[in-house]
N, C-alpha and C positions, 0 to 999 in steps of 0.2 A: 295233448300233443305239445311237444317242444321242438323248436327249430333253432339250432345253434349255428351262427355264421362263423366259419373259420377264416376263409380268405377266397375272394373271387367266386368261383362256382362251388367251392368245397363247403358243404354243410353237413351237419349231423341231425337226423330227424329221429325223435323219440316217439315211438308208437307202441303203446302197450309195454310189453317186456323187451321190445327190440330197440336197438340203437343203430340206425342205418346211415352209414357214411356215403355221401354222394360225391363222385368225381374228385378223388383225392389228388391235389397238387400240394406236395409236402416238401418241396425243395427249399433250401435256405434262400433268403433274400439275395438277388443278384446272381444266382447260379445258372441262369438260362439266358441266351443271347436276346437282343432286342427283336421286336416284331416290326418296328418302324425304323427305316434307315434314312429317308429323305427329311432329315431334321438336323438342326444345329447341335442339339444335345441328345445324343443317343443314351438310352437308359436300359440296363439289363433287367431281366425279369426273374422272379417277381419283384415288384417295386417295394414291397413291405415284408417285414418278418411275419411269421405265424404268431398268433397271440400267445401270451405266456402260459395260458392254461391248456394249450393244445395237447400235451402229453397226457394229462389227466383225462381230457375229453376222449382221446383216442382209446384209452384203456377200457372205456365203456362200450366200444363198438362191437356189435354182434354180426353185422352183415354190411355189404357194400353194394351200391347201385351205380352203374356206369351209363351215362347218356350217349357218349361217343368217345373214341380214343385213338382213332387212326389218322393218317395223313398229318402227323406232326402236332396233334392237339394235346400238347404237354400240359395245358392248363386244366385238363380234365382227368388225366392220369399221367403223371411224370414218373421218372425212374425211382425217385424216393417213395412215391405212393405205391408203385408196384412192389417195391422191395418190402415195404411195411405190410402190405396185404399178404405177400408170400410168406414172410417170416412168421406172421401171426396166424396163418392158415385161415384167413377170413373168407367165408363164402361170398362169392361175387355173382350178382345178377346182371345180365347184359342182354342186348339184342343178339339174334342169331348171327348177324353179319360181323359182330365183334368177337364172337366166342372163340374161334380158332386163333385169332390174334392174341387174345388174353391167355389161352391155354399154353401158347408157346412161351409166355412169360412165367409159366409155372403156377398160374392161379387156378383156384377151384371154382369152376364156372357153372352156373345154371342159366340156360337159355330162355329168353322170353320171346314169344311169337308176336309178329306184327299183325295188326288188324283184328285183335280180339281181346276181350276181357278175360283174365285168367287168374288162378289162385296165386297169392303172394303172401308167404308167411301165414298170418292169421286173417288175412283180408284178401282184397282183389286189386289187380293192377291192370291198367289199360295203356299201352304205348300210344303216344301221339306223335306223328311225324314232325320233324323240324325242317325248316329251310334256313340253312346257315349261310345266308347271303344269296343274292341274285346276280344275274348277268355274268360278266367275265369272271369275277372273283368266285362266284358260286360254283363254277365248274370244278374248282380245285379243292373245295371244302368237303369234309366228312359231315354229312347233314344230321345224322343221328336221330334220336327220339327223345321226347319228354315222356313223363309218366303221370297218369292220374291214379292216385292210390286211395282206396277206401278200406277202413278198418272199423269193426264194430265198436260203437261207443266212443269214437274218435272223430274229430273234424276230417273231412276229406281234404286232400292236398294234391295240387297239381304242380309238378316240377317241370317247368317249360323246356329246360335244356337250352342249347345255343340256337336261337331262332329269331328271325324277324316275325312280325305280326302277320302270319300266313292265314289262309282260309281254315286249315286244320286247327290252328291255335284258337282262332275266333270261335270255331264250332265247339271246341272243348269248353271254352269259357262260358259261352251262351247256353249250351244245352246241358252241360254237367253242373254249372254254377258251383265250382269248388268253394269250400269254405275258406281255403287258403291257397293262393297261387304264388309260387316263387318264380320270378321272371328275371331274365338278364336285362339290365338297364344301362350298361356302360357305353352303348353307342360305338362299339368296336369297329374300326376300319383300318385297312392297311394303307400304304402310300398311294395306291390306286384303287378305284372302285368305290362302291357305296357301303353303307353300314352292313355289317354281317350279323349283328344282333340288334335288339331293340335299343332305342335311346329315349330321350325325354318325351318326344312326341308320341311314340308308340306306347310308352308306359302310361301316359295320360289316357290314351284310347282304351287300354286294358282296364283301367279303373272304371270306365263307363260300360264295359261289356259284362263285367261281373259285379255282383253285389257283395262278394266276399272280401276278405282282406288280401291285399297284394303286398308281397315282400320283394323288395328290389335288391339284387346282388350283382356280381360282376363289376364291382366298383373299386377304383383307386388301387388296383393290384397289378395291372398290366399296362405296358406303355402304349398300347393301341386302343385303350378304353378312356376317352376323354371326359366322360360325364362324371361329375363329382357328387358326393352326398349333399353338399351345400346346395347345388342346383336342384336336387330332388326335394330337399326341404322347402325350397322356394316354391316349387310346383305344388307341394302339399298345402302350403299356406295359401297360395293364390287360388287354388281350386277348392279349398275348404274340405280337404279329404280326411283330416284328422287321423285317427287310428286305423283308417282303412288303407293307408299307405304306410308301410313300415320300412325303415331304412336302417337296418342293424349295422353296428360297428363290428369289426372283426373281434371275435371272442364273445360276442353278446348272444344271450339266449332269449328267445321270444316264447311266451306262453300262450297257448290257445286252448281254452277250456272245451270240454266235450259239449 
């Protein structure tokens, strides 16, 4: 298995003959308004360009997987991403609650069912509920799902989606023990309220809940995600995590042997 980090939540997972694009945010740098306004220096999103090898990587994509996309979550499917999927007629997997929304965008959709393990390409997929923020802010968020994916002769992979460290996430990490877990670690928050995804503290807890490799993303691409790669490298060194905590740069491909 290979996982290529494009930007923020956007990754490409190579499993067998398939190349699965997850949560495509493909807009140019600075094309989208800020998410934080109570600051002296407002910054438009995304904060960084897509890596130079993006077009070549996208040419390999066979399918797309969406964790959530409504209530303004452009960082998981923006206009550029939807246009690219539509023009390429790329098959899209999503949860039932997002299917109608995506069909209205002209996408070819296959619905996944909550609460069950089900066929997915040549393997199996289990949706895991997300909690994309708690309290006041959480009421306005699209909470979505992460996915635990199992393929024959490939490492199992858990894509956490946008979530804090909830009971469902803990349960998946402890009971399923994924070989690889891709988790949001940017500590995103708006001008008001608590973190809406995991940050440094939750990421460290994740590494104690699973014996597998943890891949951190949602880093340095949006104005409301303050956690940096440098901070996470410090955590890795301090806790002696070594290769168990991977912090890919945009455009980097990680290899995971069967």
